[in-house]
C-alpha positions in Angstrom: 4.4 -5.8 4.6 3.9 -3.7 7.4 6.0 -0.9 6.3 3.7 -0.7 3.0 0.5 -0.8 4.9 1.7 1.9 7.4 2.4 4.1 4.4 -0.6 3.5 2.4 -2.6 4.1 6.1 -0.8 7.5 6.5 -1.7 8.4 2.7 -5.2 7.5 3.2 -5.3 9.8 6.0 -4.0 13.0 4.2 -6.2 12.1 1.5 -9.6 12.3 3.8 -7.9 15.8 5.4 -7.7 16.9 1.6 -3.7 17.5 2.0 -2.3 16.0 -1.6 1.3 16.9 -0.9 1.3 14.6 2.1 -1.0 12.1 0.6 1.4 11.8 -2.4 4.6 11.7 0.1 3.5 8.5 1.5 2.0 7.1 -1.7 5.6 7.3 -2.8 7.1 6.0 0.4 4.7 2.9 -0.1 5.9 2.7 -3.8 9.6 2.5 -2.2 8.8 -0.2 0.4 7.2 -2.1 -2.6 10.2 -2.0 -4.4 12.5 -2.9 -1.6 10.1 -5.8 -0.1 10.3 -7.5 -3.9 14.2 -6.9 -4.2 14.4 -9.0 -0.7 15.3 -12.4 -1.6 13.5 -13.6 1.6 10.4 -12.3 0.3 10.8 -14.8 -3.3 7.8 -17.0 -2.6 5.4 -13.8 -2.1 6.7 -12.2 -5.5 3.4 -12.8 -7.2 1.3 -11.6 -4.2 3.3 -8.2 -3.9 2.9 -7.6 -7.8 -0.7 -8.1 -7.5 -0.7 -5.8 -4.5 1.4 -3.2 -6.6 -1.0 -3.2 -9.2 -3.7 -2.6 -7.0 -2.0 0.1 -5.4 -1.2 1.9 -8.5 -5.0 1.3 -9.4 -6.2 2.9 -6.5 -3.5 5.7 -6.5 -4.4 6.5 -9.9 -7.4 6.0 -12.0 -8.7 3.4 -9.6 -10.6 1.2 -12.4 -11.5 -1.5 -10.0 -13.3 0.9 -7.6 -11.1 0.3 -4.4 -12.1 2.3 -1.5 -10.0 3.4 1.6 -11.8 0.7 3.5 -11.0 -2.4 0.9 -7.3 -1.5 0.7 -6.9 -1.2 4.1 -8.7 -4.3 4.7 -5.9 -6.1 3.1 -3.5 -4.0 5.2 -4.8 -4.9 8.2 -4.4 -8.3 8.6 -0.5 -8.0 8.6 -1.3 -5.5 11.8 -3.1 -7.9 13.4 -0.6 -10.9 12.7 1.7 -8.7 14.5 -0.1 -8.5 17.6 
């Protein structure tokens, strides 16, 4: 989960620097990590959470109907970073 959050954090940083090529690169890497995380059997109990996160991520990187901001997206992922410490 930290890998997904790290890629999303990088994508947001590049979005704010107006570099859409690098932003898209890191959004795609986050998408890859989501697929790998869902495929890993040890995450079986978290599939529901990962599906919801993936839906929010797809909305955020697309039309953003749910009106997430950089801050609201990172608030969720920061919990994984702080849990590591």
